BAVOSE-956489 format. One record per residue (C-alpha): residue number from 0; y, x, z. Coordinates in nm, 2 decimals. Example, Ala and Ser with C-alpha at 12.3 -4.5 7.8 and 13.67 -1.06 7.14 Angstrom:
% residues 2
    nr       py       px       pz
     0    -0.45     1.23     0.78
     1    -0.11     1.37     0.71
This chain:
% residues 201
    nr       py       px       pz
     0     0.17     5.12    27.31
     1     0.22     5.50    27.49
     2    -0.12     5.62    27.67
     3    -0.11     5.56    28.02
     4    -0.12     5.84    28.28
     5    -0.35     5.89    28.53
     6    -0.29     5.86    28.93
     7    -0.41     6.17    28.95
     8    -0.17     6.30    28.67
     9     0.13     6.14    28.83
    10     0.07     6.26    29.17
    11     0.04     6.63    29.00
    12     0.38     6.55    28.85
    13     0.51     6.48    29.17
    14     0.40     6.76    29.33
    15     0.52     6.99    29.03
    16     0.87     6.83    29.11
    17     0.92     6.89    29.47
    18     0.75     7.16    29.62
    19     0.83     7.04    30.01
    20     0.65     6.74    29.94
    21     0.29     6.64    30.09
    22     0.16     6.30    29.99
    23    -0.16     6.13    30.04
    24    -0.34     5.86    29.81
    25    -0.52     5.60    30.10
    26    -0.76     5.40    29.97
    27    -0.87     5.10    30.25
    28    -0.56     5.04    30.35
    29    -0.64     4.72    30.42
    30    -0.80     4.83    30.73
    31    -0.48     5.00    30.93
    32    -0.27     4.67    30.89
    33    -0.53     4.48    31.00
    34    -0.63     4.71    31.31
    35    -0.97     4.74    31.19
    36    -0.84     5.14    31.22
    37    -0.61     5.24    31.45
    38    -0.43     5.50    31.33
    39    -0.41     5.74    30.97
    40    -0.35     6.11    31.03
    41    -0.31     6.33    30.73
    42    -0.44     6.69    30.71
    43    -0.23     7.02    30.80
    44     0.06     7.10    30.57
    45     0.29     7.36    30.57
    46     0.67     7.39    30.47
    47     0.89     7.68    30.59
    48     0.60     7.84    30.78
    49     0.58     7.56    31.04
    50     0.31     7.34    31.07
    51     0.33     6.93    30.99
    52     0.13     6.62    30.98
    53     0.24     6.24    30.86
    54     0.05     5.95    31.09
    55     0.04     5.59    30.97
    56    -0.03     5.33    31.24
    57     0.04     4.95    31.24
    58     0.36     4.78    31.32
    59     0.46     4.48    31.46
    60     0.39     4.17    31.19
    61     0.15     4.08    31.00
    62     0.11     4.34    30.65
    63     0.29     4.65    30.86
    64     0.26     4.98    30.86
    65     0.50     5.26    31.07
    66     0.49     5.60    30.89
    67     0.54     5.92    31.09
    68     0.65     6.27    31.07
    69     0.51     6.51    31.33
    70     0.56     6.89    31.40
    71     0.24     6.97    31.53
    72     0.28     7.42    31.51
    73     0.12     7.63    31.79
    74     0.48     7.84    31.78
    75     0.65     7.55    31.92
    76     0.56     7.59    32.31
    77     0.80     7.71    32.60
    78     1.14     7.50    32.64
    79     1.42     7.76    32.46
    80     1.33     7.59    32.07
    81     1.44     7.33    31.82
    82     1.43     7.28    31.50
    83     1.66     7.07    31.25
    84     1.58     6.94    30.92
    85     1.61     6.63    30.63
    86     1.32     6.42    30.57
    87     1.22     6.18    30.32
    88     0.95     5.96    30.38
    89     0.86     5.68    30.08
    90     0.60     5.45    30.02
    91     0.46     5.40    29.65
    92     0.21     5.21    29.45
    93    -0.10     5.36    29.30
    94     0.10     5.35    28.96
    95     0.39     5.50    29.11
    96     0.60     5.26    28.95
    97     0.73     5.08    29.25
    98     0.90     5.31    29.58
    99     1.07     5.21    29.91
   100     1.20     5.51    30.11
   101     1.44     5.63    30.40
   102     1.58     5.99    30.40
   103     1.73     6.10    30.75
   104     1.82     6.45    30.96
   105     1.56     6.50    31.23
   106     1.54     6.72    31.53
   107     1.26     6.84    31.68
   108     1.27     7.02    32.07
   109     1.07     7.06    32.36
   110     1.25     6.76    32.50
   111     1.13     6.49    32.27
   112     0.83     6.32    32.14
   113     0.75     6.48    31.81
   114     0.57     6.14    31.68
   115     0.90     5.93    31.76
   116     1.14     6.17    31.62
   117     1.08     6.07    31.27
   118     0.89     5.70    31.27
   119     0.97     5.43    30.97
   120     0.85     5.09    30.95
   121     0.73     4.96    30.57
   122     0.72     4.61    30.52
   123     0.51     4.35    30.31
   124     0.24     4.63    30.24
   125     0.06     4.44    29.99
   126     0.35     4.43    29.72
   127     0.29     4.80    29.70
   128    -0.12     4.81    29.69
   129    -0.37     4.78    29.40
   130    -0.72     4.78    29.45
   131    -0.67     4.83    29.85
   132    -0.48     5.15    29.77
   133    -0.14     5.26    29.84
   134     0.03     5.61    29.82
   135     0.21     5.77    30.08
   136     0.48     6.07    30.09
   137     0.69     6.29    30.30
   138     0.99     6.55    30.19
   139     1.12     6.78    30.45
   140     1.39     7.02    30.30
   141     1.68     7.20    30.52
   142     1.45     7.31    30.77
   143     1.66     7.52    31.06
   144     1.41     7.68    31.32
   145     1.57     7.81    31.65
   146     1.42     7.99    31.92
   147     1.07     8.05    31.69
   148     0.94     8.34    31.50
   149     0.90     8.19    31.22
   150     0.84     8.35    30.87
   151     0.83     8.13    30.56
   152     0.64     8.16    30.27
   153     0.82     7.93    30.00
   154     0.58     7.70    29.83
   155     0.55     7.68    29.44
   156     0.44     7.33    29.43
   157     0.38     7.05    29.65
   158     0.05     6.90    29.82
   159    -0.15     6.59    29.81
   160    -0.47     6.46    29.94
   161    -0.65     6.15    29.97
   162    -0.81     5.99    30.21
   163    -1.06     5.65    30.26
   164    -1.05     5.44    30.53
   165    -1.33     5.31    30.69
   166    -1.49     5.16    30.98
   167    -1.73     5.38    31.21
   168    -1.93     5.28    31.53
   169    -1.85     5.40    31.82
   170    -2.11     5.57    31.93
   171    -2.13     5.76    31.57
   172    -1.79     5.90    31.67
   173    -1.79     6.13    31.94
   174    -1.83     6.51    31.93
   175    -1.85     6.70    32.23
   176    -1.85     7.09    32.24
   177    -1.95     7.37    32.50
   178    -1.63     7.64    32.62
   179    -1.82     7.92    32.77
   180    -1.59     8.14    33.02
   181    -1.31     7.89    32.97
   182    -1.11     8.02    33.30
   183    -1.08     8.36    33.14
   184    -1.01     8.20    32.80
   185    -0.64     8.37    32.69
   186    -0.63     8.23    32.31
   187    -0.38     7.99    32.15
   188    -0.66     7.77    32.05
   189    -1.03     7.72    32.06
   190    -1.21     7.54    31.74
   191    -1.49     7.30    31.79
   192    -1.77     7.35    31.53
   193    -1.73     7.14    31.17
   194    -1.86     6.79    31.22
   195    -1.86     6.49    31.04
   196    -1.68     6.12    31.12
   197    -1.74     5.87    30.81
   198    -1.67     6.02    30.49
   199    -1.46     6.31    30.66
   200    -1.54     6.66    30.74
């Protein structure tokens, strides 16, 4: 018999083959399908000079999830910009041996809701979970930004992350901070101090 390949090795192989891929290993997926957790959002990832996120939320019906792609870049301001691209969203089991996917063209602009533009519902999640783990990914290609000052740095390989879902008490899930001289603030964004909720920082 051949030597088995670990999940980490399979993910690395996928990232090596698809440089415009971002992959998420989600532990505790039943907390999302059972609505004990409201949503799961990936870390930021950059493709063709723009910042993106993957979002997972429970869908209508039991054992179903909706997977969306967000264009979440500070350069996307004003009313005269749009971005066209092709997107492939994928659901895989932990062994990367079984897969569902959907490919579509997307058009992001200032007049559209970014979350709703690329959304696909995956049903019967239990068929793709092993040890309560499921693997999701998005591949973004043919990106055509218009009206944006974008500097694209070619990616050498895809990216990946692991997210562990867990319930957090509401009184331990809120963090506030004070912004001094807010009325005179002229920057693009203001970041808080680092804080931790559950296992995430």
